[in-house]
N, C-alpha and C positions, 0 to 999 in steps of 0.2 A: 252540807250545808249545814248552817247553824241555826239553831231554834232561834226566834225572839218574840216579844210581844209587843204591841205596840197598841196607843188610845187613841181612838180617832172620836171628831164627832160626828155626830150624827147622820150630816148633810153625806160628806166623805165615806163614812161607811155605806152609806145608802148608794150612792155614786158607784163604787166599787164594787158593791155584791149586784148589784144592776149589770154593771159590764161583765162581772164571771157569768152571770147566769144568761145574759145575750151571746157570749161567746163558748158558753157550756164549757168554763174553765173554772179554776178553785179560784178564791178570793187571793190567796196567798202568789198563785202565780199572777195574776193580775197585779199585784203589789210588786213582786218581782221584777215583772217588767218595765211598769212605772220608773223605778227607782233606777233601773239598768239605763233605760232610755236615758231619764235628767242626769245621772253622774257622767254619764260617758257624752255627753254634750248635743245629743241626738234631741230634746227636747227646745224645744226655741220658746213654746209659751208660757214655760215655766220661770223663765228669766224678765227679769223686768225690763222693761225697755230703757234708753239711756235717757228717752227725752219727756216719759215720766217720773224722772229723778230729777228732772232739770231744776226745779224749785230749791235743792240743796245748797245752803250756803249764800243763798240771796240775800239774807239780812247780815249776813257778817259784816260788823263792825268794825274790826280789826282789834277791838278790845279783847285782852285775856284776863280779864278778874269778872267779868258778868256775872257770874255765878254765884259770886260772893258778894258784890256791891250792888245788887240789881234795885234795889229800895232806891239807893243814892242815887243811880241813874234816873230813875222811872222819877224822882222827886224834880230831876234837872228839868225835866222834861215838863213839868206843870209851873215852874217859879217864871 
């Protein structure tokens, strides 16, 4: 095994710690299991559902220079 270090937010840390305590396992074993399940595709809840992301591209105008000319395009809307 390779030794590594992770930084977790307090909520994630508390959840892993509670699960490890409940299952009488080490936090490392819990993290390894979660990562293994996620990376092997067994974890279905960690992947975003396509329906949740259906809004992506909904504002596509077909213009390719909006990031450069955004002020001009906004000004056109107020004329």
